[in-house]
N, C-alpha and C positions, 0 to 999 in steps of 0.2 A: 432666585441668585445662588446660593450655595449651592443646591444642585448643579447648574448650571457650572458652577466653580470649578464643580467634583469632577463632570464630565470632561471639561476644558484639560483638567491635572490630569486624568487618565490618557485623554488625547495625547500629551505630552509626557507620558509616562517613562520615557527613556533619560531625558535630562533631570525631570523631579527625583528619580530614583539616587541619581549621585548626591544632588542634597539633602535628601533625605536619609540616606546612608550616611553624612557627615553629620548630619541633626542627629542620630541614632548615638553614634560613637561618640561625640561631644556631649550627649545628654547624660549618657551611663557613666563617664569619666570626670564630669564636672560634678554630676550627683554626689559621686564619692568624693569629691574634695571639698566639695560644700559640708557634707556628711560631717568631715573630720575635724573641718570650723566650725562647725554646731556643737561638737562634741566638747572641743578644748574650750568655747565660749561659755559652756553652761557649766564646766567645771571650774572656768576660770573666775565665774562670778555666784559661785556658792560660797557662803561665810566660811572664814578660815577657822575660825574657834578660839584666835589670837589676834593682838592689836599691836604692831611695831612701830606704828609711828610715835615720835619722840624720843624712840631705844635708841640707845647707841650700848654695841658691844667694847668694853674697856680690856683691852688686852694686857695681859699683864704676861712681866718673864723673869727668870732668875740668874742672877751673873753665876756664869760655871765657876766651878771649884776651883780650877788652874787658871784663872781670869787675875790679877796685880789685885783688881777690885773686889775679889772677895771680901766678905766680912766674915771671918770666924766666929762661933757663937760662944760668949762669954757666961750664958746663962742655960744650964741644965737642961729646965723647961720648956725653954723657947722654942717652938717650931714655926715651921712656914705657915700652917694654919692659921695660927695665932698670930702671927703678922698680918695673913690675910683678912683674918676680921676686925681687925686695927684700920686697915684700909677701909672696910666696909664701915664702920665708925665713922670715919673722917669725910667720907662721901656724903654721907648722910648730913653732915652739918652744912656742906652746901650748897646756899639758896636756893639755887637753879634747878638743883636735884629735887625729884619729887618720891621717885622710890627707887631702892637699890636690891637688887637681888644676884641669886646664883643659880644654876644648873650642875647637875653632875655632866661629865664630859659626853655622855650617853644621850644625852639631852640637849640639842642645842638646834634652836629655829635654824632653817635654811643651811642645813649639810645633815648629809646624811648619816647618822651616827646612831646605833639602836643596843641597847639590850633586849631580849626575846623573854617572852614568855606564853604560855599558855593557861588559859581560862576555863576553870570546870565548876558547875553548878548540877547536883544528880549525877545525871547522865549525858547532859549537855556540854559539848567540851568546842572551844576555839583554841585551835592549834596554834596558831599565831598572833600573839599581841605585842604589844611592847612597855616596857619598866622606864616610868620616869622619873627618878630621884629629882628631887627642886628643894630650893629653900623655901621657907614659911612665905616668904612675900611675893613667891615666884607670879600667883594668881593677880595681885595688884599691879604687878610691872608688865605683865602681857594682857592685863585687863580682860584676865578670862572668866566669865560670869557661869552660875551655873545653868543646867540644862535648862531651866523653866527661865532662864535671864535674870535672876535675883544678882545680888553682889558678892563680889570676888572674896569677900571678909568671911561668908559664911564656909566658903572650899578651906581657907587658911584655917580656920578655927576647927575643920574635923583634922588636917595633917596634924594638928597642934594636939589632939587629942589622942594621937597616933592609931587613927585609922586612914584609912587610905579614899583616894578620890578615883573613880572612874569615869572614863569617857560616856555620854550618852550612847552611844551604839554598844558599849557593853552592858549599859541597863536594861535596853530597849531589847537585847538577845536575851538576856538569860530572865529578865523578871517585867516585861511588857514595858514597865516605862519608868522614869528616873524617882516617882514618888517612891514604888513599891521597892526600888532598892536601895533605899534607904534605911541602915541598922541590919542590912541582911549579909552575911558570910558568905564568900566565894572563894576558891579554894586557885592556887596559882602555883605552876611550876616555873621559877624563872631559870634562865639560859645559866647553865653552868651548875644548877642543883638536883637530885638525884629524886628528892621527896619532895611534894607539894607543902605548902604553907597556908593557912587561912586567915584571911585578913577581914576584918570588920568595913563593910564600905560605911564611910561617914560623909559621904557627897558625892555629887553628879555634877561632870562641868559639860556645858556645849560640847558640841561633837567638834574634835579636832582633827585635823590635818596637817603635813609637812608643808605644803608648797600648792599654789595655787593650780597644780595639776595632779594631785593627787588624790585619794578616797581617803572618806572618813576612816579613823584608826580604832582597835581596840585599843585600848591604853590603859594601863592607870598610875595615880602620881603619890608617891610616898615622901613621907621628910627625910632631908638631909640635915641632921639634928646638928647644932653649934658645937655641942662636945666633937663629934664625928670629923667637922671642917679641921678645929682646934690641934687637934691630934695628928693629922696627918704632916709629911713632909716636901707633899709636892704641890703643886699648882695644878688640882685640877677639876677645879671650877670654875668654869665660865661666868663671868660677871658682866653684869649688864647694869644701866640705869636708865631709868625715864626722865628727862626732862620737863620741866614746869612748859606748857606750852607756848606761853611768852618769850622762853627763854631759849628757844631751838629755832636759834636762826640759821643762816650759812655760817656765820665766823665760829658756831661753838666750839667745833673741835680744837681747833686754833686756841680761841680763850681757855676753854678746859686745860689744854694742854699746860698751857703759860701759868695757869692760876693751880694746878695740882701736882704738878709733875715732883717738885720738890714734896711735897707733902704724902705723896703717893710711893716715896720711895722710903721703906722702910727696910733692915737689915739687908738681904740679897734681891728682894723684889723693887720691881723698877716697872713705871708705865711705857709698854710697849707701843701702842697705839691706841687710839680710839676710832671707831668706824660706825657711822650709822646703820642700823638694820635695814634699809632700804636699798642699800649700796650691797650687801651682803645677796637682798632677795634678786635684784636685777642680777648678781654675776650666777645664783643657784638657776635661774629660771631662763636663763637667755637660751639654751639650746631649744627650750620648747618656745620660745617667742619665736625663735629663728625658725622654726618649723612653722610657726602661722605665718609670717609672713611668704614663706616661700610657697604652702598651700594658695594666697591670697596671689601670689604672681601665676601658678598656675591656672588659678582661674579666672585671671587677667588674659593670658594666654589662649584659653580654650575661647572665650567670648569674641575674642580679636580673630581667632581662625572663623569663628561662625560668621563673623561681620562682612570678611574678606571676601569666603564662600559665598556669602547671601547677596550682596552687593556685586559681583562678580556675574555671576548667574542671574541675577534679575536685569542686571543692566545691559546683558547679551539679549536676554527675552526680549525685554524693551524694544533694544535698536530692532531685533527682526517682526516683531511685532507694529511696528510703525506706521505701515500702510492700514493694517487691520483697528490700530487705535483711532488713524486719523477718520477709518469709514464710520465708526463707533459715534464720534462725536456730531459728524456731518450729520448723522442718522439722526440724532438727538440726544445720545448720552452724553451726563453732565459730568466736567471734568472730576468730580469729587466721588463720580460713580467708577471712573476709572482707578482712581486713586484707589478705593478700597476694594476693586476686581483684585487690582497684583497683592494687596496685602492682604485680603484673603487668603489667597493662593498660597503664599507665605505661611500664614497662620497654621492652615488645614494642613500643610507639610508638615508641619510644629509637633501638632496636636498629634499626627498617626505615629511619626518617630519618637515622640514622648510617651507614648503609651507601651510601643514596643521595649524600648527603654526601660520604660518601669518595673514590667514582668521581667527583664533580664536583671535588676536592682535589687529587686524585690526576692529571686534565684540568691543573689548574693547573701543578704542579710540572712536568711534561714540555714542557709549550707554554712554559714558560720566564717564567710570570709572577709566581713568585714569585722571591726574591733568593736567585740560586744561591753558596754559600759552598763554595769547593772542600776548605777545610780540615774542615770540619764536618760528617761523613759522612752521607751521603743517609739510608742506612738508622736510623741515630740520629734524623734530622728527623722521618724517615715514622714510623717505630715509634712510639717515646718519644710524640713529636706526639700521635697517634692517641690513645694510652691514655691520655694526661693529659687530651686534650678530651673522650675518653667518659667519662672516670671523674669530672670536673668535673659534664657534664650528668647522669649519674647521681646522684649526691649532691644535686644540686637537683630530680632530679625525684623522689626519694624523701624529700628533705625535703617539697618542695611537694603530694606525695598523703597525708603522715603525716598531716596537720592534720585534712583531712576525713576521711579512714580511719581517725582514732583518732575521730572523733566518731560515725562510722557503726556502731564497734564498740560505743560507750557507749547507741546505739538500744537501749530495750526493745521487745521484741518487740508488745507489745500495743498501745502507742501507733502504732510504726511501722506495724502494719497497719490505722492508721484510713486512709492513705494509699494502700489498696491496693485 
């Protein structure tokens, strides 16, 4: 059966060449697009290392000195930082709030803001990592666990001892695993510094990344002490709250503003806005999501082209072979075998075109044309991408051939023989 089908395809090679070339071109471009979608999906599905559910960004602002509402300080000791800490204390008394915390302005989830550092242990160096100053409750606030899944409290205790917390990626790079890193020293040259500082590693947190489409970071966390905050005269510390799950309802921001607006007005500080971190996340990753949607649209476009090309080609072919099909049926061929013959022709053309396309695609891969992502397994991308691309094309081939093949199956031998 297959041998006869191949012989027939060879005899009709001119018409098959066009559909074969179309499948070849489409298979390469479709595979590239599917590969991009797989890469994005793989990154999107990897753990973030933090949890923003029930977390809100409490945006505070200061009344400018030229405003008529500006309050002149009557106490020389009073600072903006001291008022900020008072606000935190008031927030902790709110029964709907589970945790209150802050970071520095250079560490803010879903906002590109960094202070860089380089790590070194002996001769091993990572030239670019991140410094992340945080308040002691940060790990509770964003539910950041230890590298082995332990309680955030262990990381908090490390900061309060004056030690730093490094990400799992740092620990594995320099010490092999998280357990070996605890208690070890690491040298860091922070952005703006000229000399390195040696820190004791007190904890290792799970892998961290900026968003669903970024890689895991080399980073360390250090404590912003309350005294450091108290002595500042600027609002340089983003403030966050984690609500209790039962309190986190659609109307929570409005309720919070009504209940807390007057309590959070201290000195010249006032509540400007409260925003769910989920909204910030949506705004931040919108361009990546739009890119994925565009790739999906491209996949649909290619598949539609395949479908139209195949159905047009095989519709014309069955029309030209009506007499032959009628003769086959008259001589005892079953309608099912006629359907199988037409379908097998399309599948064989697809297999030949796809194998040539696979060679071209692999050349793209090994010559570096494709975006290489070290944390996404190469075999995963090649094998799964190949399988998905072939499956999508096969479905379109089968659907496209089914319409003219079904029409051919219904052909009455007496009518079809008129064309022979």
